[in-house]
Structures are given as structure tokens and as C-alpha cells.
C-alpha positions in Angstrom: -12.3 -17.2 0.9 -11.0 -14.7 0.0 -13.0 -12.7 2.3 -10.6 -13.2 4.6 -8.2 -10.8 2.4 -10.0 -7.3 3.4 -9.3 -7.3 7.1 -5.9 -8.6 6.4 -5.1 -5.0 4.4 -6.8 -3.3 7.2 -4.3 -4.2 9.9 -2.3 -1.2 10.8 1.2 -2.0 9.5 3.8 0.3 11.1 6.1 0.3 8.4 8.7 2.8 8.4 7.3 6.2 8.2 4.9 5.8 10.4 7.1 4.1 12.9 8.9 7.4 12.6 5.7 9.9 13.3 4.8 7.6 16.1 8.4 7.6 17.8 8.1 11.6 17.3 4.7 11.5 18.4 5.4 9.6 21.5 9.2 11.2 22.9 7.4 14.8 22.4 4.0 13.4 24.7 6.8 11.9 27.4 8.4 15.7 27.3 5.4 17.3 28.9 6.3 19.1 31.9 4.1 17.4 34.9 0.4 19.9 35.1 1.4 21.9 32.2 -0.2 21.3 28.8 1.2 21.0 25.3 0.0 21.0 22.0 1.4 18.3 19.6 1.0 18.9 15.9 1.0 16.0 13.3 0.5 16.9 10.1 0.3 15.9 6.4 -1.5 15.6 2.9 -4.4 13.7 3.5 -4.7 9.9 3.2 -1.2 9.7 4.4 -1.4 7.6 7.7 -1.7 10.5 10.5 -5.1 8.9 11.9 -2.8 5.3 11.7 -0.5 7.4 14.5 -4.3 8.2 16.2 -4.8 4.9 17.1 -1.5 3.8 17.9 -1.5 6.5 20.5 -4.7 5.2 21.2 -4.0 1.5 21.7 -1.2 2.0 24.6 -3.6 5.2 26.9 -4.3 4.1 30.5 -7.3 3.8 32.6 -9.5 6.5 33.0 -10.5 7.9 36.7 -14.2 7.0 36.3 -16.9 3.6 37.6 -17.0 2.7 34.1 -13.9 1.2 31.2 -12.9 4.7 30.2 -9.5 5.5 28.3 -7.3 8.6 29.5 -6.8 9.6 26.0 -10.1 11.1 24.3 -9.7 11.0 20.7 -12.5 13.3 18.8 -12.8 15.0 15.1 -13.9 18.6 14.6 -16.9 19.0 11.8 -16.2 22.0 9.5 -16.8 25.1 9.8 -16.2 25.0 13.3 -16.8 27.4 16.2 -15.7 27.6 19.7 -18.4 25.3 20.9 -17.8 23.1 18.2 -14.1 22.8 19.7 -15.5 22.1 23.1 -18.7 20.5 22.3 -16.2 17.5 20.3 -14.1 16.3 23.1 -16.7 16.3 25.6 -19.1 14.6 23.9 -16.6 11.6 23.6 -15.8 11.9 26.9 -19.9 12.1 28.2 -20.7 9.7 25.7 -23.3 12.2 24.0 -23.5 15.9 22.1 -23.8 18.5 23.9 -27.8 20.3 24.0 -28.4 22.3 21.0 -29.2 25.9 22.9 -25.9 25.3 25.5 -23.6 28.3 24.7 -19.9 27.8 24.6 -18.9 28.9 27.7 -21.5 25.8 30.2 -19.6 23.4 27.9 -16.4 25.2 28.6 -17.0 24.2 31.9 -18.6 20.9 31.7 -16.0 19.9 30.0 -12.7 20.8 32.7 -15.0 19.1 35.1 -14.3 16.2 33.4 -11.5 16.5 32.1 -9.7 16.8 36.3 -12.8 14.6 37.5 -11.5 12.1 34.9 -7.9 12.2 35.0 -7.7 13.0 31.0 -4.1 12.9 29.9 -4.5 13.4 26.3 -7.2 14.3 23.7 -6.7 13.8 19.5 -8.1 16.5 18.3 -8.3 15.4 13.7 -9.3 17.4 11.0 -8.0 20.5 13.1 -7.2 22.4 9.2 -11.2 22.6 9.7 -10.0 25.9 11.6 -8.2 27.7 8.4 -10.0 26.5 5.6 -12.4 28.7 3.6 -15.5 29.4 5.4 -14.5 28.5 9.2 -16.7 30.4 11.9 -13.5 31.8 13.8 -9.7 33.9 12.8 -7.1 32.4 13.0 -6.2 33.7 16.2 -9.7 32.6 18.1 -9.1 29.8 17.1 -5.8 29.4 18.6 -7.0 31.1 21.9 -9.9 28.3 22.4 -6.4 26.0 22.0 -4.4 27.7 24.2 -7.5 28.3 26.7 -8.0 24.6 26.9 -4.0 23.2 26.8 -3.6 26.1 30.0 -7.0 25.3 31.5 -6.2 21.9 31.9 -2.8 20.9 31.4 -3.3 18.4 29.4 -1.3 17.0 26.1 -3.1 18.1 22.8 -2.5 16.5 19.3 -3.5 17.9 17.0 -4.2 16.7 13.5 -5.0 17.5 10.1 -3.2 19.0 7.1 -0.5 21.6 6.8 -2.3 23.9 6.4 -2.9 24.4 9.5 1.0 25.1 10.9 -0.5 28.8 10.1 -2.8 28.7 13.0 0.7 27.8 15.4 2.6 30.4 13.2 0.5 33.9 13.9 -0.1 33.0 17.7 3.4 33.7 19.5 1.0 32.2 23.0 0.5 28.6 21.2 3.1 28.7 19.4 5.0 28.7 22.7 2.9 25.5 23.8 3.5 24.2 21.1 6.2 21.4 20.7 8.5 20.8 17.3 5.6 20.4 14.3 5.5 16.0 13.1 5.3 15.6 9.1 3.9 12.6 7.8 4.7 12.8 4.6 5.0 9.9 1.2 7.4 7.8 0.8 9.5 10.1 -2.1 10.3 7.7 -5.0 13.9 9.2 -5.5 15.4 8.3 -2.2 16.7 4.9 -2.5 15.8 4.2 1.1 11.9 5.8 1.4 11.8 3.8 -2.4 13.0 -0.4 -0.1 10.5 1.4 2.4 7.0 1.8 -0.2 8.6 -1.1 -2.1 8.7 -3.5 1.9 5.4 -2.6 2.5 3.7 -3.8 -1.0 5.9 -7.1 -0.5 3.7 -7.5 3.0 1.0 -6.6 1.5 0.9 -8.9 -0.7 1.8 -12.3 0.9 -1.3 -10.3 3.1 -3.0 -11.4 -0.6 -1.7 -14.3 -1.3 -2.2 -15.9 2.0 -5.9 -15.1 1.4 -5.6 -16.7 -1.6 -5.1 -13.5 -4.3 -1.3 -13.6 -5.2 -0.1 -11.7 -7.7 0.7 -11.7 -11.2 2.1 -9.0 -11.7 6.6 -9.1 -11.3 7.3 -7.5 -7.7 9.4 -4.3 -9.0 6.4 -4.0 -11.9 3.5 -4.0 -9.1 5.7 -1.6 -7.2 6.2 0.8 -9.0 2.6 1.0 -10.0 1.2 1.0 -7.0 3.3 4.5 -6.6 2.6 5.9 -8.8 -0.5 5.6 -8.0 -0.5 6.6 -3.8 1.9 9.3 -4.4 3.6 7.2 -1.8 0.8 7.0 0.6 0.4 3.8 2.5 -3.3 3.9 2.8 -4.1 4.7 -0.4 -2.1 1.9 -1.7 -3.6 -0.1 0.7 -6.9 0.5 -0.1 -6.4 -0.1 -3.5 -5.2 -3.7 -3.0 -9.0 -3.6 -1.0 -11.0 -2.9 -4.4 -8.8 -5.2 -5.7 -9.7 -7.7 -3.2 -13.5 -6.8 -2.6 -14.2 -8.2 -6.7 -13.2 -11.5 -5.9 -15.4 -14.1 -4.6 -13.3 -16.9 -5.2 -9.4 -17.9 -5.5 -7.8 -16.5 -8.3 -4.7 -14.5 -9.8 -5.0 -10.8 -9.5 -3.8 -10.1 -13.2 -3.5 -5.9 -14.8 -7.3 -5.7 -15.3 -8.1 -6.4 -11.7 -5.7 -3.4 -10.1 -7.1 -1.1 -13.5 -11.0 -1.9 -12.4 -10.3 -1.2 -8.7 -7.7 2.3 -9.8 -11.1 3.5 -11.6 -13.6 3.3 -8.4 -10.7 5.7 -7.2 -10.1 7.9 -10.2 -11.5 11.6 -7.2 -8.0 12.6 -6.9 -5.4 14.9 -8.6 -3.3 11.7 -9.8 -5.0 10.1 -12.4 -5.0 7.0 -10.6 -5.9 4.4 -14.0 -3.2 5.4 -16.0 -0.3 3.7 -14.0 -2.6 0.1 -15.2 -2.5 0.4 -18.4 -1.0 -1.6 -20.4 2.9 -0.4 -20.9 4.9 -0.1 -17.9 4.9 3.4 -16.1 7.8 6.0 -16.3 10.1 7.6 -14.2 8.3 10.9 -14.3 4.9 9.7 -14.1 5.9 8.0 -10.6 7.3 11.1 -9.4 4.9 13.2 -11.1 2.0 12.2 -8.3 4.5 12.5 -5.4 4.8 16.1 -6.4 1.5 16.6 -6.7 0.5 15.1 -3.7 2.9 17.7 -1.9 1.8 20.4 -3.7 -1.8 19.7 -3.5 -1.3 19.8 0.8 1.1 23.1 0.1 4.3 21.0 1.5 7.7 21.7 0.0 10.0 19.0 -1.8 13.5 19.0 -3.3 14.9 17.7 -6.6 16.5 14.6 -6.5 16.5 12.7 -9.5 17.0 13.6 -13.1 13.3 12.5 -13.4 12.5 15.5 -11.5 14.8 17.1 -13.6 13.0 16.1 -16.7 9.5 16.5 -14.4 9.9 20.1 -14.1 11.2 21.3 -17.6 8.4 20.1 -19.0 6.2 21.9 -16.7 8.4 25.3 -17.3 7.6 24.5 -21.1 4.3 23.8 -20.9 
């Protein structure tokens, strides 16, 4: 049964970029001074694998000081338009297993959170979607948001891993007190097609994924180099996006069979809501270098991250943009 392909592809692959980001975060956590809290920012474009790093940190958690089974690393996610109450409530809700009462004020939630962290000996809190604190319509000014994070760090002495889009960096940069409590920011980037080592690392990850498909009865008919180029273009160098496309291919199959170019095109059309024209990379003709690199620059540009031009295709891309 090909149903085994989706669970196999859903397993986290510790590819090179993910391994480097995880090592950086774990190193920064290990350098924290006893009883002194710190902020560990992990930022990057959407769908690049930041949550996979968080899941690895969670998998290495120890036991909390609790009669009930509980770990000393807590993961939570901030809702859009978060307030100070939302920040404290998101963490507390994960610790106690239920959200605070709607009529409970921020000070009460904060005090209960600090007591719970102390009593249960929580060591790390992972806060996902921290970019909601800086987005348009946010209920907090950047300095207020930074003050709430600083208060959590100072009052509890825990490590806070802040995960989100690169725009969150502005909150750190504009608050000198939070900046003093922050470790160096770890940026998880897509693989850069222009660099031989990164192109090879992406290809190695594709190789692992295709092997999982083949073992599940879904071999790929395309030449390996060809499918690597197409998958890179469709994903902008982001492994989770590439994996999602392969899972969509597998979901369409109810029996073992070979995956053809048309199967990838169909899956790509199902995930077309992107700045990258995903399905265009599965037309009959092979994508050229400029098209492939354009996907990378689109992903980096949307995230507000700088990148360098390292190839002739990159120069052609920039020249074409200036000429348009």
C-alpha cells in the first residue's frame, strides 16, 4: 500500500541546513548562565523548517518537576494581534493544559505563569510565530512586546526560543534591554542554488526523499538531476515545501506505480498559493537556471533577507529585472 509513503515523508530529515541550525540553537542554550534567562532567536522564511528545529529541541527535553508526565521544555504559538495577556496566556495554557479564563487579567495570568514555571522547573519555552508581535495591526508597540519578553526572561530565568519570520528582528534591535538578553540570531535559510555545496546538500535531501517513495512502491520516472532541478525551483530551496509536494504526489496514488512528470504537475497545482509559480517547473521543457534562481530570490525577498549574486544566472536575473 502506498499509504506508507506519506508517514515516511513526514518524518523529519536532519538535512545539513537543519542540522546546522539545531546545533547553533543547542550551543546557545548550553551557554546560558545558571539562573539567568536568555532569548534565543531562530528566524527564517516561511516553510523553511523552523518548527522541525523546535521539534528536535522538544524531543531532547527532560522531565519537569511534576507528578504528571510533563517535560521541562514548553512549546506554544502566538495568535495574530497578540497582546501581553496573549503572550503569558499562550505559555500558561500549554503548561496547565487549558487556556486562561477570558475575564482573567494580564497580571493574574502572568503571576500564575511565573509560579508554574518555578514550581515545575521549566527550563525552556519555545514561542512560535513571534512575528505576530511586529505585524500590521499588532496590539502591542514593538517596545511593549520586547518588555513582556524581557519580563518573562528576567523573572523566571528560563531560555526563550523565539521562532518566526525575520521581521521579528526589529523588536530585538529597537530595545536595548532585550538585545542585551538575546543570543546571536540563528537564521535558517533556503538552500542557495548558486553555491555548489548547498546545491549538493539539497540534492542529497531529495535523494533521501525519493528513496522513501521508492520503498513505498512509488519510484520516480524522471532522471535524478532533472527532478532535483524541478523540485528546487518549485520549492525555492525549502526542504519542507519539497517534501509537501512529494506527499501530495503520494496521496493521489492508491496502488504502487511510477510517478511521472504529470503527477508532479498535478500536485504542484494543488499548492499554487505561493509567490513562486510552482506548477511551471513541471512543464515538459526543463527549467533554466534563471527560472530556478528566481524562486530562491522570491523566497528570500518575501522574507526580507539579503542575498548575494554568485552566478551568471543571478546576473541575468538582476539585469532582466532592471530592464523590465
